[in-house]
C-alpha positions in Angstrom: 142.0 -129.3 28.1 139.1 -127.6 26.3 139.7 -129.7 23.2 139.8 -132.8 25.3 136.4 -132.0 27.4 134.9 -131.3 24.0 136.1 -134.5 22.5 134.7 -136.4 25.7 131.2 -134.8 25.4 131.2 -135.7 21.8 132.0 -139.3 22.5 129.2 -139.3 25.3 126.7 -137.9 22.8 127.6 -140.5 20.1 127.5 -143.3 22.5 124.3 -142.2 24.1 122.8 -142.1 20.6 123.7 -145.7 20.0 122.6 -147.0 23.2 119.3 -144.9 23.1 118.5 -144.2 19.4 116.1 -142.0 18.5 113.2 -143.4 16.2 110.8 -141.5 14.1 107.1 -141.8 15.0 106.6 -144.1 11.9 109.4 -146.4 13.2 107.8 -146.5 16.7 104.5 -147.4 15.3 106.1 -150.1 12.9 108.3 -151.6 15.7 105.3 -151.6 18.0 103.4 -153.5 15.5 106.0 -156.1 14.6 106.5 -156.7 18.5 102.9 -157.1 18.7 102.7 -159.6 15.8 105.8 -161.6 17.4 104.0 -162.0 20.7 106.3 -159.6 22.5 103.6 -157.5 24.2 105.8 -155.7 26.7 108.0 -154.3 23.9 104.9 -153.5 21.8 103.5 -151.5 24.8 106.9 -149.4 25.3 106.8 -148.5 21.6 103.0 -147.6 21.4 103.5 -145.6 24.6 106.4 -143.6 23.0 104.5 -143.0 19.9 101.4 -141.7 21.7 103.8 -139.3 23.5 104.0 -137.6 20.2 100.8 -138.4 18.5 98.5 -138.2 21.5 95.0 -138.5 19.4 95.8 -141.2 17.0 93.0 -143.3 17.5 94.5 -146.2 15.3 97.7 -146.3 17.7 95.4 -146.1 20.7 93.3 -149.1 19.3 96.7 -150.9 18.7 97.7 -150.4 22.4 94.2 -151.4 23.4 94.8 -154.7 21.3 98.3 -155.0 23.3 96.6 -154.4 26.8 93.9 -157.0 25.7 96.6 -159.5 24.9 98.2 -158.7 28.4 95.0 -159.4 30.2 94.8 -155.7 31.4 91.2 -155.4 30.6 90.3 -152.1 32.1 93.3 -150.4 30.3 92.3 -151.8 27.0 88.6 -150.7 27.6 89.8 -147.2 28.1 91.8 -147.1 25.1 89.0 -148.6 22.9 86.5 -146.0 24.3 89.0 -143.1 23.8 89.6 -144.2 20.3 85.7 -144.2 20.0 85.5 -140.8 21.4 88.2 -139.5 19.1 86.4 -140.9 15.9 82.7 -142.1 16.4 82.8 -143.9 13.0 86.0 -145.9 13.7 84.1 -149.4 13.5 87.4 -151.2 14.4 87.4 -149.7 17.7 83.6 -150.6 18.3 84.5 -154.2 17.0 87.6 -154.8 19.3 85.5 -153.2 22.4 82.8 -155.8 21.5 85.3 -158.8 21.4 86.5 -157.4 24.9 83.0 -157.2 26.3 82.5 -160.8 24.9 85.8 -162.1 26.7 84.4 -160.4 30.1 81.0 -162.3 29.7 79.4 -158.9 29.1 77.0 -160.0 26.1 74.7 -157.3 26.1 77.2 -154.6 25.8 79.2 -156.5 23.4 76.0 -156.9 21.2 75.4 -153.0 21.2 79.1 -152.4 20.2 79.0 -155.0 17.3 75.5 -153.3 16.4 77.5 -149.9 16.2 80.1 -151.4 14.0 77.5 -152.7 11.8 75.6 -149.3 11.6 79.3 -147.8 10.1 79.8 -150.8 7.8 76.9 -153.0 6.8 79.1 -155.5 5.4 81.4 -156.1 8.5 81.4 -159.9 8.9 83.3 -159.9 11.9 80.8 -157.6 13.5 77.9 -160.1 12.6 79.9 -162.9 14.0 80.7 -161.2 17.1 77.0 -160.0 17.5 75.8 -163.5 16.9 78.0 -165.1 19.4 76.8 -162.6 21.9 73.0 -163.4 21.1 73.9 -167.1 21.1 75.1 -166.7 24.7 72.1 -164.9 25.7 70.1 -167.6 23.9 68.7 -165.1 21.5 68.7 -167.8 18.8 66.6 -166.5 16.1 68.8 -163.3 16.1 71.8 -165.5 16.3 70.8 -167.5 13.3 70.1 -164.2 11.4 73.5 -162.6 12.1 75.4 -165.8 11.0 73.3 -165.9 7.8 74.1 -162.4 7.0 77.8 -163.1 7.5 77.4 -166.2 5.2 75.6 -163.8 2.5 78.5 -161.3 2.4 81.4 -164.0 2.8 79.7 -167.5 1.7 83.4 -169.2 1.5 84.4 -168.2 5.2 83.8 -171.3 7.3 83.5 -169.4 10.7 79.6 -168.4 10.1 78.9 -171.8 8.9 80.3 -173.4 12.0 78.6 -170.9 14.4 75.3 -171.2 12.8 75.6 -175.1 13.1 75.5 -174.8 16.8 72.6 -172.6 16.6 70.7 -175.1 14.4 71.6 -177.4 17.1 70.3 -175.5 20.0 66.9 -174.9 18.0 66.6 -178.8 17.7 67.3 -178.9 13.9 69.9 -181.5 13.9 69.7 -182.0 10.2 70.5 -178.3 9.4 73.4 -178.5 12.1 75.1 -181.2 10.2 74.8 -179.7 7.0 76.2 -176.7 7.9 79.1 -178.0 9.9 79.9 -180.6 7.2 80.1 -177.6 4.7 82.3 -175.7 7.1 84.8 -178.9 7.4 84.7 -179.0 3.6 85.7 -175.3 3.3 88.8 -175.5 5.4 89.9 -179.3 6.1 92.9 -178.1 7.8 91.2 -175.8 10.4 90.8 -178.1 13.6 87.7 -175.7 14.8 85.6 -177.5 12.3 86.3 -180.9 13.7 86.0 -179.5 17.0 82.1 -178.3 16.4 81.0 -181.1 14.6 82.6 -183.5 17.5 80.4 -181.3 20.0 77.4 -181.8 17.6 77.9 -185.4 17.5 78.6 -185.7 21.1 75.2 -184.1 21.9 73.5 -186.4 19.4 75.1 -189.3 21.1 77.2 -190.1 17.9 80.2 -191.2 20.1 82.3 -193.0 17.5 82.0 -190.2 14.9 82.6 -187.6 17.6 85.8 -189.4 18.8 87.2 -189.4 15.2 86.7 -185.8 14.8 88.4 -185.0 18.0 91.2 -187.3 17.2 91.5 -185.0 13.7 91.5 -181.7 15.6 94.2 -183.2 18.0 96.3 -184.5 15.2 96.2 -180.9 13.7 96.5 -179.0 16.8 98.0 -181.2 19.6 98.5 -178.3 22.1 94.7 -177.3 22.4 93.4 -178.6 25.6 89.8 -178.2 24.8 90.1 -180.9 22.3 91.3 -183.5 24.9 88.5 -182.3 27.3 85.7 -183.1 24.7 87.6 -186.3 24.0 87.8 -187.4 27.4 84.0 -186.8 27.7 83.6 -189.2 24.7 85.7 -192.0 26.2 83.6 -191.8 29.3 80.5 -192.3 27.0 82.3 -195.2 25.3 83.1 -196.8 28.9 86.9 -196.2 28.3 87.6 -194.7 31.7 91.5 -195.0 31.3 91.4 -193.1 27.9 89.4 -190.6 29.7 91.7 -190.2 32.5 94.7 -189.7 30.2 92.7 -187.3 28.1 91.9 -185.1 31.3 95.5 -185.3 32.7 96.7 -183.9 29.3 94.3 -180.9 29.6 95.7 -180.0 33.0 99.0 -180.4 31.7 98.5 -178.2 28.8 96.1 -175.7 30.7 96.3 -175.9 34.5 93.8 -173.0 34.6 91.3 -175.0 32.8 89.1 -175.3 35.7 88.2 -177.5 38.8 85.6 -179.2 36.7 88.4 -181.2 34.8 90.0 -182.0 38.2 86.9 -183.1 39.7 86.0 -185.4 37.1 89.7 -186.8 36.8 89.5 -187.4 40.7 86.1 -189.2 40.3 87.5 -191.5 37.6 90.7 -192.4 39.5 88.7 -193.2 42.6 86.0 -195.1 41.0 86.2 -199.0 41.3 87.2 -200.7 38.2 
């Protein structure tokens, strides 16, 4: 009888180990990262939490969990994790960078600029920090500072199309259409398969009332990435300017189909066009 009970206990232990496998901390971190990269944020959070129960003060893992919370739109928890990582290591520039991105997503551009500045103080060549701070400055209409930051990013990474795209918008805001077109054309040439360049150039052309070229750029952006709602929104505006309401209606409907949360502005414009006598 004792042997039978011992055998049953042994089988139970083996089965439990198979159902609830014990992973090393390294494995937990790797599986959390793999789940995050695969878009399975719930599973990633589970593994990061398990890892951090073992390594409580690992600022790298805390930042990874913060990134997971950000993807899950749990901004307070993400903010807590980034701040904790910074408290553990005040020279960890990635945590400042990620917290700056989060502040930007929350519309807190002054706080974002402060965090990006801290990241730059730690690493003077941090292009992502210059881009982030430049965008924050642009949103606060601090155009000269934005122009300077995008210029710094270009200095350190001249073949990165991102700062060229963003600086083009600053030039446009400053009334320098020639420099704006020069920058955005160069950005498109650097990365012709990236729809962001065509989107930005289309926006610039739209503001310059160059509607036919703008339409062409938004068409190209949609061909490359047809699931992006913003492209249809801008193309709908162009169609309106070209007095093609049917095409505009079709694009605005596509916006709401792809992203129902895009906003009441699209719905209002769509209702206006649908009810407008033709």
